[in-house]
C-alpha positions as CSV (number, residue, x, y, z in Angstrom):
1,M,0.0,0.0,0.0
2,I,1.4,3.4,-1.0
3,R,1.5,5.9,1.9
4,P,1.5,9.5,0.6
5,R,2.4,10.8,4.1
6,A,5.6,8.8,4.1
7,F,6.6,10.3,0.8
8,R,5.8,13.8,2.1
9,F,8.1,13.2,5.1
10,A,10.9,11.8,2.9
11,W,10.7,14.8,0.5
12,R,10.7,17.1,3.5
13,G,14.0,15.4,4.7
14,V,15.6,15.8,1.3
15,L,14.5,19.4,1.0
16,R,15.7,20.2,4.5
17,T,19.1,18.6,3.7
18,F,19.3,20.7,0.5
19,R,18.6,23.9,2.4
20,E,20.9,23.2,5.4
21,E,23.8,21.2,4.0
22,A,26.2,22.9,1.7
23,N,27.9,19.6,0.8
24,F,24.6,18.2,-0.5
25,R,24.3,21.2,-2.8
26,V,27.9,20.7,-4.0
27,H,27.2,17.1,-4.8
28,L,24.1,18.1,-6.6
29,V,26.0,20.6,-8.8
30,V,28.6,18.0,-9.7
31,A,25.7,15.6,-10.6
32,E,24.0,18.3,-12.7
33,V,27.2,18.9,-14.7
34,I,28.0,15.2,-15.2
35,L,24.5,14.4,-16.2
36,Y,24.4,17.3,-18.6
37,I,27.6,16.1,-20.3
38,A,26.1,12.5,-20.4
39,F,22.9,13.7,-22.1
40,V,24.8,16.0,-24.6
41,E,27.2,13.2,-25.4
42,R,24.3,10.8,-25.9
43,V,25.6,8.2,-23.4
44,D,24.0,4.8,-23.8
45,A,21.1,3.9,-21.5
46,T,23.1,1.4,-19.4
47,S,25.9,3.9,-18.7
48,L,23.3,6.6,-18.0
49,A,21.6,4.3,-15.5
50,I,24.9,3.6,-13.8
51,L,25.6,7.4,-13.6
52,F,22.1,8.0,-12.0
53,L,22.8,5.2,-9.5
54,A,26.1,6.7,-8.5
55,V,24.5,10.1,-8.1
56,G,21.7,8.6,-6.1
57,L,24.2,6.8,-3.9
58,V,26.1,10.0,-3.0
59,L,23.0,12.0,-2.4
60,S,21.5,9.2,-0.2
61,L,24.7,8.9,1.8
62,E,24.7,12.7,2.3
63,C,21.2,12.5,3.7
64,L,22.2,9.6,6.0
65,N,25.2,11.6,7.1
66,T,23.0,14.5,8.0
67,A,20.7,12.3,9.9
68,V,23.5,10.7,11.9
69,E,25.0,14.1,12.7
70,R,21.7,15.4,13.9
71,A,21.0,12.3,16.0
72,V,24.5,12.3,17.5
73,D,24.3,16.0,18.3
74,L,20.9,15.5,20.0
75,A,22.2,12.5,22.0
76,A,25.5,14.2,23.0
77,Q,23.8,17.5,23.8
78,R,26.8,19.5,22.6
79,E,29.3,17.7,24.9
80,Q,32.6,16.6,23.5
81,Q,32.3,12.8,23.5
82,P,34.8,10.5,21.7
83,L,32.1,8.1,20.6
84,A,29.9,10.9,19.2
85,A,32.9,12.2,17.2
86,A,33.7,8.6,16.0
87,A,30.1,8.1,14.8
88,K,30.0,11.4,12.9
89,D,33.4,10.7,11.4
90,A,32.3,7.3,10.2
91,A,29.2,8.7,8.6
92,A,31.3,11.4,6.9
93,G,33.7,8.6,5.8
94,A,30.7,6.8,4.2
95,V,30.0,9.9,2.1
96,L,33.7,10.2,1.1
97,A,33.8,6.5,0.1
98,G,30.6,6.8,-1.9
99,S,31.9,10.0,-3.6
100,I,35.1,8.4,-4.6
101,A,33.2,5.4,-6.1
102,A,30.9,7.8,-7.9
103,A,33.8,9.8,-9.3
104,A,35.4,6.5,-10.5
105,V,32.1,5.7,-12.3
106,G,32.0,9.1,-13.8
107,V,35.5,8.8,-15.1
108,A,34.9,5.3,-16.4
109,V,31.8,6.4,-18.3
110,L,32.8,9.8,-19.5
111,W,36.7,9.8,-19.7
112,G,37.0,9.7,-23.5
113,R,34.2,12.3,-23.9
114,L,35.7,14.8,-21.4
115,F,38.5,15.6,-23.8
116,L,36.0,16.3,-26.6
117,L,34.0,19.0,-24.8
118,E,34.3,21.3,-27.7
119,R,31.8,19.0,-29.4
120,I,29.2,20.3,-26.9
121,F,29.0,23.5,-28.8
122,R,27.7,22.2,-32.1
123,G,25.0,24.8,-32.6
124,P,23.0,27.6,-31.0
125,L,20.8,25.2,-29.0
126,D,23.8,23.9,-27.3
127,Y,24.6,27.3,-25.9
128,V,21.0,27.6,-24.7
129,G,21.5,24.2,-22.9
130,L,24.7,25.4,-21.3
131,A,23.0,28.6,-20.2
132,L,20.2,26.6,-18.6
133,L,22.8,24.4,-16.9
134,A,24.5,27.5,-15.6
135,V,21.2,28.9,-14.2
136,L,20.5,25.5,-12.5
137,V,24.0,25.5,-11.0
138,V,23.6,29.0,-9.6
139,L,20.1,28.1,-8.2
140,T,21.6,25.0,-6.6
141,V,24.6,26.7,-5.0
142,R,23.2,29.9,-3.8
143,P,22.3,30.1,-0.1
144,P,18.7,29.2,0.4
145,L,16.2,31.9,1.3
146,Q,15.5,32.0,5.0
147,K,12.0,32.4,6.3
148,E,11.6,35.3,8.6
């Protein structure tokens, strides 16, 4: 049975992580650029699926890292505790390991194409696509608006 409330809570968590965690936005910008290159270069469906899985892995790990950090901060109540620091470090290490793996996937799929980036600019519509990508990157990186 599909539970719409559960999806609403999940999206709220993703959006909150987007608003509050700069690293999540950095990972999202890298994903935007990589996926843009993949689409422009007409990467085959299997490689594109692998890229999406790698992106999903990193963004999921970043959400989990945020959850672990919040839970540990709540439990430790701002006291310096070695186990709290170890838990947070391990969660951050998971993001690092996932990011390295995702970078390896990106290199494996796009390596030969990265040296041919001048082919991205084949016509006027390609410049429009690049401009839209730039706008998307700016909207992703900018600090989120704070509610007063």
